[in-house]
Structure formats: C-alpha cells, structure tokens
C-alpha positions in Angstrom: 59.1 57.0 48.7 56.6 54.5 47.4 55.5 51.6 49.5 57.1 49.0 47.2 60.5 50.8 47.2 60.2 51.2 51.0 59.7 47.5 51.5 62.6 46.7 49.2 64.9 49.1 51.1 63.8 47.5 54.4 64.7 44.1 53.0 68.3 45.3 52.5 68.7 45.8 56.2 70.5 43.0 58.1 68.7 40.9 60.7 69.3 41.8 64.3 71.4 38.7 64.9 73.5 39.3 61.7 74.2 42.9 62.7 75.0 41.9 66.4 77.5 39.3 65.2 79.4 41.7 63.0 79.9 44.4 65.6 83.5 44.9 66.4 83.4 45.2 70.2 84.0 43.3 73.5 80.5 44.2 74.7 78.5 41.1 75.8 76.2 39.4 73.4 73.0 40.7 75.0 74.2 44.3 74.8 75.2 43.8 71.2 71.8 42.4 70.4 70.1 45.5 72.0 72.4 47.8 70.0 71.6 46.0 66.7 67.9 46.2 67.4 68.2 50.0 68.1 70.3 50.5 65.0 67.9 48.7 62.7 64.9 50.7 64.2 66.8 54.0 63.6 67.8 52.8 60.0 64.1 52.1 59.3 63.1 55.6 60.5 65.9 57.1 58.3 64.8 55.2 55.2 61.3 56.4 55.7 62.5 60.0 55.9 65.4 60.1 53.3 65.3 56.7 51.5 68.8 55.6 52.6 70.4 54.4 55.8 73.5 52.4 56.9 72.5 50.2 59.8 76.1 49.1 60.4 77.3 52.7 60.7 74.5 53.5 63.0 75.3 50.5 65.2 79.0 51.4 65.3 78.1 54.8 66.6 75.9 53.4 69.3 78.7 50.9 70.2 81.1 53.8 70.7 78.6 55.6 72.9 77.9 52.5 75.1 81.6 51.7 75.4 82.3 55.2 76.6 79.8 54.7 79.4 81.6 51.6 80.7 83.5 52.0 83.9 87.0 52.6 82.7 90.3 54.1 84.0 90.7 57.9 83.4 93.9 60.0 83.6 93.2 63.0 85.8 95.1 66.0 84.5 92.8 68.6 86.2 94.8 69.1 89.3 91.8 68.3 91.5 93.2 65.7 93.9 89.8 64.4 95.1 87.8 64.6 91.9 84.3 63.4 92.8 83.4 62.7 89.1 86.5 60.5 88.8 86.1 58.5 91.9 88.0 60.9 94.2 91.4 59.4 95.0 93.0 56.1 93.7 93.7 53.3 96.2 97.3 52.3 96.9 98.1 49.1 94.9 98.4 47.2 98.2 94.9 48.3 99.3 93.5 47.3 95.9 95.3 44.0 96.1 93.8 43.3 99.5 90.3 44.1 98.2 90.8 41.8 95.2 92.1 38.9 97.4 88.9 39.1 99.4 86.7 39.6 96.4 87.8 36.3 94.7 87.6 34.1 97.7 85.7 33.5 100.9 86.9 35.5 103.9 86.3 35.9 107.6 84.2 39.0 107.2 81.9 37.9 110.0 83.6 34.9 111.6 86.0 34.5 114.6 88.6 32.1 113.2 89.9 31.3 116.8 86.8 29.2 117.5 84.9 29.1 114.2 81.9 30.9 115.6 80.2 33.9 114.1 82.2 37.0 115.2 81.9 40.7 115.3 81.9 42.3 111.8 85.2 44.1 111.2 86.7 43.4 114.6 90.3 44.1 113.4 89.2 47.2 111.5 87.7 48.5 114.7 91.0 47.9 116.5 92.9 49.8 113.9 90.5 52.8 114.1 90.6 52.9 117.9 94.4 52.6 117.9 94.7 55.5 115.4 92.2 57.9 116.9 92.1 57.0 120.6 88.3 56.5 120.5 86.5 53.9 122.6 84.8 52.3 119.6 84.3 52.5 115.9 81.8 51.5 113.1 82.2 51.5 109.3 79.3 52.1 107.0 78.9 52.8 103.3 79.8 56.5 103.2 79.7 59.6 105.5 76.1 60.4 104.6 75.2 56.8 105.7 77.1 57.3 108.9 75.1 60.5 109.8 71.8 58.9 108.7 72.3 55.9 110.9 73.4 58.0 113.8 70.4 60.3 113.7 68.1 57.4 113.1 69.4 55.5 116.2 69.9 58.5 118.6 67.4 61.1 117.6 64.4 59.6 115.8 61.3 61.6 116.7 63.3 64.1 118.6 64.9 67.5 117.9 68.4 68.3 116.7 69.7 71.9 116.6 71.9 72.8 113.7 73.4 76.2 112.7 71.8 77.7 109.6 75.4 78.3 108.3 75.9 74.5 108.3 72.8 73.4 106.4 75.0 72.1 103.6 74.3 70.8 100.1 77.1 68.9 98.5 77.6 67.0 95.2 74.8 64.8 93.9 72.1 67.1 95.5 72.8 65.8 99.0 71.1 68.2 101.4 71.4 68.0 105.1 67.8 69.0 106.0 66.5 66.2 103.7 68.8 63.6 105.2 67.7 64.7 108.7 64.0 64.4 107.7 64.7 60.9 106.3 66.2 59.9 109.7 63.0 60.8 111.5 64.5 63.5 113.6 63.3 67.2 113.7 65.7 69.9 112.5 65.8 73.0 114.7 67.6 75.8 112.8 69.7 78.1 115.1 71.6 81.3 114.5 71.9 82.9 111.0 73.7 82.0 107.8 76.8 84.0 108.8 76.7 84.2 112.6 75.8 81.4 115.0 76.8 81.7 118.7 76.9 79.1 121.4 73.9 80.9 123.1 71.8 80.2 120.0 72.2 76.5 120.7 71.5 76.9 124.4 68.2 78.8 123.6 67.1 76.0 121.3 67.3 73.3 123.9 64.1 71.6 125.0 63.1 68.3 126.6 62.8 66.9 123.1 66.5 67.7 122.2 68.3 64.5 121.5 71.8 65.8 120.7 73.8 68.7 119.4 75.1 68.4 115.8 78.0 70.4 114.3 78.6 70.0 110.6 81.8 70.8 108.6 80.7 73.0 105.6 82.8 70.8 103.3 82.6 72.7 100.0 82.2 76.4 101.0 83.4 79.0 103.4 81.5 81.7 105.3 83.9 84.7 105.6 83.7 88.3 106.5 81.2 89.3 109.2 80.8 85.7 110.5 81.0 83.7 113.7 80.4 80.1 114.7 80.2 78.2 117.9 83.3 76.1 118.7 83.3 72.5 119.7 84.5 73.5 123.1 81.5 75.8 123.6 79.1 73.2 122.4 80.7 70.6 124.7 79.8 72.7 127.7 76.2 73.1 126.5 75.8 69.4 125.8 77.2 68.5 129.3 74.7 70.9 130.9 71.8 69.3 129.0 73.3 65.7 129.4 73.0 65.1 125.7 75.7 63.9 123.2 77.7 66.2 121.0 78.1 64.8 117.4 80.5 66.2 114.9 80.0 65.4 111.2 83.6 66.1 110.1 83.1 65.0 106.5 86.8 64.6 105.5 89.0 62.1 107.1 92.1 64.1 108.2 93.4 62.2 111.2 95.4 65.0 112.7 96.6 68.5 111.7 100.1 67.5 112.6 100.7 64.5 110.2 103.7 62.6 111.5 103.7 60.4 108.4 105.0 63.3 106.3 108.8 63.9 106.3 108.4 67.6 105.4 106.2 70.2 107.0 102.5 69.6 106.2 100.8 71.5 103.3 99.4 74.9 104.4 95.8 73.8 103.9 96.1 71.1 106.5 96.6 73.5 109.4 93.1 75.0 109.3 91.3 71.8 108.4 89.5 70.1 111.3 90.8 66.7 112.2 89.5 63.5 113.8 91.9 63.5 116.8 91.3 67.1 117.7 87.5 66.8 117.4 87.5 63.7 119.7 88.9 66.0 122.5 85.4 67.5 122.6 82.7 65.5 120.7 81.1 62.2 121.8 80.9 60.9 118.2 82.7 61.8 115.0 81.9 60.7 111.5 84.3 61.1 108.7 85.2 59.8 105.2 87.3 56.7 104.3 88.5 58.3 101.1 88.5 62.1 101.4 91.9 63.1 103.0 92.3 59.6 104.5 93.2 58.1 101.1 91.2 54.8 101.3 88.0 53.5 99.7 84.6 55.2 100.0 83.3 54.6 103.5 81.7 56.4 106.4 83.5 55.9 109.7 82.0 56.6 113.1 84.3 56.8 116.2 83.7 57.8 119.7 81.7 56.8 122.8 81.2 53.0 122.9 77.7 53.1 124.4 76.4 55.4 121.6 78.1 53.4 118.9 76.6 50.2 120.2 73.1 51.8 119.9 73.9 52.7 116.3 75.3 49.3 115.5 72.1 47.5 116.7 69.8 49.9 114.8 68.3 48.4 111.6 69.7 51.3 109.5 73.3 50.2 110.2 72.5 46.8 108.8 71.1 48.4 105.6 74.0 50.8 105.2 76.9 48.6 106.2 80.1 48.4 104.2 81.0 45.3 102.1 83.9 42.9 102.7 86.1 44.2 99.8 85.8 47.8 101.0 86.7 46.8 104.5 89.8 45.0 103.2 90.9 48.0 101.3 90.2 50.3 104.3 92.1 47.9 106.6 95.2 48.0 104.4 95.0 51.9 104.2 94.8 52.2 108.0 97.8 49.8 108.4 99.8 52.3 106.3 99.1 55.0 108.9 100.1 52.7 111.8 103.2 51.6 110.0 104.2 55.3 109.3 103.8 54.7 105.5 100.8 57.0 104.9 102.9 59.3 102.7 102.9 56.5 100.1 99.1 56.7 99.7 98.3 58.2 96.3 96.5 61.2 97.9 99.4 62.2 100.1 101.9 61.4 97.4 100.1 63.8 95.0 99.5 66.5 97.6 103.2 66.7 98.5 104.8 66.6 95.0 107.2 69.5 94.8 106.6 72.4 92.5 110.1 72.0 90.9 109.5 68.3 90.1 106.2 69.0 88.4 107.8 71.9 86.5 110.5 69.6 85.1 107.9 67.1 84.0 105.8 69.7 82.3 108.7 71.1 80.3 109.7 67.6 79.3 106.5 67.3 77.4 108.1 69.7 74.9 105.0 71.7 74.0 103.0 74.7 75.2 103.7 77.4 77.8 104.4 76.6 81.5 103.0 79.1 84.0 102.6 79.3 87.8 99.2 78.1 89.0 97.5 76.0 91.6 95.8 72.7 92.2 92.8 72.0 94.4 92.2 69.5 97.1 88.5 69.1 96.0 86.0 66.5 97.0 84.3 68.9 99.4 87.5 69.1 101.5 89.6 72.1 102.6 87.2 74.6 100.9 89.0 77.6 99.4 92.5 76.0 99.8 94.9 75.5 96.9 98.3 74.0 96.3 100.9 75.9 94.3 101.5 74.0 91.0 103.0 74.8 87.6 100.5 74.5 84.8 100.8 73.8 81.0 98.8 76.1 78.7 98.0 75.2 75.1 95.9 77.0 72.4 92.9 75.3 70.7 91.6 74.3 74.1 88.2 72.9 73.0 89.8 70.8 70.2 92.5 69.4 72.4 90.1 68.8 75.3 87.9 66.7 73.1 90.9 64.8 71.7 92.1 63.9 75.1 88.7 62.9 76.4 88.0 60.7 73.4 91.4 59.0 73.4 91.8 55.2 74.1 92.5 55.9 77.7 90.6 59.1 78.4 92.4 62.1 79.8 90.5 64.8 81.6 92.1 68.3 81.6 90.9 71.8 82.3 89.9 74.6 80.0 90.4 78.3 80.7 89.8 81.2 78.4 90.0 79.1 75.3 93.2 77.3 76.3 93.8 73.7 77.4 95.3 73.5 80.9 97.3 70.4 82.0 98.2 69.9 85.7 100.5 67.0 86.3 100.0 67.0 90.1 97.3 64.4 89.7 99.0 62.5 86.9 101.2 59.4 87.5 104.6 60.1 85.9 104.1 56.9 83.9 101.4 58.6 81.9 103.4 61.7 80.8 104.6 60.2 77.5 101.0 59.1 76.6 99.7 62.7 77.3 102.6 64.1 75.2 101.7 61.9 72.3 98.1 63.1 72.4 99.1 66.7 72.5 101.7 66.5 69.7 100.8 68.6 66.6 
C-alpha cells in the first residue's frame, strides 16, 4: 500500500478516547483506555499488512478476553470438591456475611473492647481453636505453607531438620518443601528412602544441631506397595529422647476421623485421613488448612504447645504472614459451626455427603445424555487416592459442549473423557441445575 493511502487509512481510525467511550463494557475507564490504545495499535499493524482493519471489532475481542480474566463466580461441575483452580470450597453464607460485615466497617481485630486497650490479635479465634482441638494455644496465618515457614524460621533457623525422603512433597503452584525449608534458613536432612523410612532413620540423623523432627502429610500422592513410614508414636519417643519438638504438617484440616457433626456414618475416605485431634496426641505442634476439609477460608492454623507457639508469634515472619481481619471473621464463623454441631451445613460437608440417589434424580431431571456410575474426588491435595461414588452424566461432542459451558455468561467447568462431556452434580448447587440444562439443550 502506498504511503498516501496508508495515511488515509490511518485517518479513518477512531481516537483512543472515542474508541474507549464506545466500548460496551463495565470495565473501568482506565482499562477501557488501555484496551482502545492496544486495539488501535493492532489495527495500524493490520492496515500496514492487509490494508484494512476494524478497530472496534479488535477492541471488542480484547474486552471479552479481559472480562474473562476478572474474578467471577464459576459453577463447578467437575465433581472435584476442593478444586484448587476454582478457589477450593465455597464459604457458608453466614461465614461470607461475617467477612463482609468486618470488611465494610472498623472492627476489634486487635483491640480489647473491655478496656479499649490494644489486645491480642484474634483472641476469640484462639479460644475457638483450643476448645475444638484441646490444644494449649493457637495461631492463624495466611495459609499452611506460611504456617510451616514461620514455624521453621522461629524454631529451626540455622539448625537441622530431618525429613523423610518420601515426604519431600511438591504440590500445586510449584510449592516444594525443600525450597520452603531453605527459605526458612533451616538445613534439610533427608532420611530413609522414597518408599521406606523407619524410625531408626530419624534417630541416626540426630545431631547437636537438630532443632526438631518434622513429619509431613504427602497431601496429593500415595506411596504404596513395598513401603513403610515412621508413625507419630515412634517419632514422639525419639523426640523425647533428644528433648526436641515434634512438628506435624498435617496439610488438610480434618478435625477428627470420627466427625460427630455428621448424622450418618462418615464417608469412607475420612477413616484413613490423619486428623488434628489424633495428631495432637503425639505432636507438639500441628499445622493445618483453614479451607481444605475444614470448610472455611484460606488460612494456615498452628495449634499445640503454648511456649512454642509464643516463639512463633513473636518472630518477624509471623507478622509478615499473618491473616487479615476478613479472613479471621470468616474462619471464626466456620469454627462456630463446629462448636454448635452445625458443621454438616458447611458447603464442603454438604457436598461430600450428598446421596448417590439424590444426585441421580437430579441428573435424570436434566433430560439429556446418559447417566452412568462414576466417582467424585475430594481434591485440593487432600485424601489422595480417595473417591466418592457419584452418578455422572455423559454427553457426546465433549469439546464443543465444554467450550460452550466455559464461555457462558456464568462459566461452568465440567470434565472431558474420551471425547465426551462429563457432568458431576455433586459439586453443583441444585439452584444451578436448570441453568446447566439450558446450556446443554440441543
């Protein structure tokens, strides 16, 4: 294209402000301006190459892409109860309301209202945790990785910490235990082998530089077959002989393997999952999640020996990794559900205990596809290898339908297997069934 024609074509393009004003979107003005500028730059490049371009169409496509990246509710039809990419588990409405109430006002996050003086952060939250677990003390930080980082920084900086090679975990987001330990300033001492670690391996690894013993729940994998690991009871005896603490990174927040809050027998996967109360029978400190299996917001909870927790609380790392007031409010309400015997109402437990028959009726009511026996997954690095029997809906044209669901006004995430779309309603609120049916209709 000649330079004169090129200049004339460029002159047909709208200005940045004109294009930003005509965009049909609720995105803020600053974002619309950035999109308009990008669209015009792309239009100029297209004109140079082909002679034509539609800046408005280009801008509309960028708008759709940006809007899809906004934080938005998603319907989880995958059957993964703790879907890490979808924020794990929803909060109970009362927990969400408690967080909102604190978020839009001032609160006594760090004040004693009895005398108006500065008070201990999360004093009531600590009381709930000690009442629930029987621990001497408790501390809440940002997440479970933060809880371990703060613990190792406060109790083991510059010293050695033996860990089984079979427990050197990597979980989602490229979190690797050896790298976290290095960041804390402690020195990892690998003991045993990938598949077999005995109590004697820990005992042989002890030295004057050993700060504590650390046992880590594998979270998202299982070592089976010719395998062996040291029990907490065995490690307790070794820790006592060496006069050092025993720390258990539990990962998930299952309070007990005998959940009294459920009216029916607990799901089969609960029986073999380590729990907070049972671990406290042996370990000095336990760290666990506020969301995974507990059903609250993301948080890292440490419970156990009061002297050790006080050392962690006063370490600068705890100040940097502490939880915010809204999270503490949501976690407080979640824990009150347990103490009131209402934990079965929490979305995680409500989903986990939905009956096969009820789910089957809901699937058949959609009036499309083939219903077959299948299974859901706990997910979130919890109860590795465990499944929950669930009916599944199978539909042809899996890729086409999967894209249609994902790009709908309220996105729906499903599964794809062997070219078919798979819908699992265990993780779907019944109020969304009609919406899903409308998207799947021919």
